[in-house]
N, C-alpha and C positions, 0 to 999 in steps of 0.2 A: 504494500500500500504506500500511499504518499501522504505526508502530513502537509495540510494547507491551512490557510486562514479559516476556511469554512469548517474544518473538522478538528482544529486545535482548541485547547481550552480557552474559554473567554475570560475577560477581566471580571473579577468578582471580589467581594469583601470577605474578610475572615480575620480572626484574631486568635492570638495565643500568647501565653506568658510563661516564662521559665525563670524562677528565682534561684540564683546560685549563690552559695556562700561557702566558707570554710567549715569543715566538720566541727571545729571547736566553737564557732559562733552558733551553729545550729544546736549543739549540745547545751550551750549556755542559755539559749532561748527555749529549751525544752522541745525542740523540733526534731522529729525523726526523719532522716533523709530517706527518700524513696528511690534515688538513683545516684550513681557515681560516674563522673567523667574519667575515663581511663586514658584517653588520648585524643589526638586530633591529627588531621593530615589534609593535604590538598592534592589535586591532580589536574593536569591540563593536557589537552590533546587537540588535534585539528578539529575545527568546528564541524566538519562534515561527519565526524564520528562521535558527535555528542551523545548518541544513544548508549554508548558503552563506557562513558567517563565514570559514572558511579561504581561500576564493577571494579575498576582499577583503584579507585579511592578506597573502597571497602577492603580490597585485598591488601593494599598498603597499610591501612590501619590495623587490620588483623595481624599482619606481620610485626608491626611496631609494638603491639600490645601482647603478642604471644598467644592470642586467642584464635578460636576457629568460629565458623558460623554457628555451630551448635552451642557455643557459649553465650550467644546473644539471644535475649528473649524477644526483642522486637526490632525490626528494621523500619525506619522512616526514610523512604527514598523520595525526597521532595523534588518533583519535576513536572513541567507543564504537559508533557506527553506521556500517556500510559505506556507506550512502547519502551520507554527508558526503564521503568520499573520492571516491566515484563522481561526485558533483556537481562537485568540484574538477577531476577529470580531464576531465569534459565541458566545463566552462566555460573551462578554461585550455588545452584540447587537449593534455593530458598523456598520453604513451603509457604503456601498462601496464608496460613494462620500466623506466620511470623512477620508478615509484611503489612 
């Protein structure tokens, strides 16, 4: 298929918030953390291959942290085109219930 302006995602509104702090601050405030940031990474490649960029970013981060996809509870692959997420699911063998 081909991605065009007619079948791509439209402009829409949405909101989200993530509050991050040091563990010591959360403990002092009596807050129980629900997640932990283990690492971060970036990846860039030719624009024509945008569909596979998250695959390499995920692989890079897993290598940096010594983790595997089975260690991750949930993958949030934020992209304007569903094919990007679908490509990551296929290439990394990610089950639907973890994406």
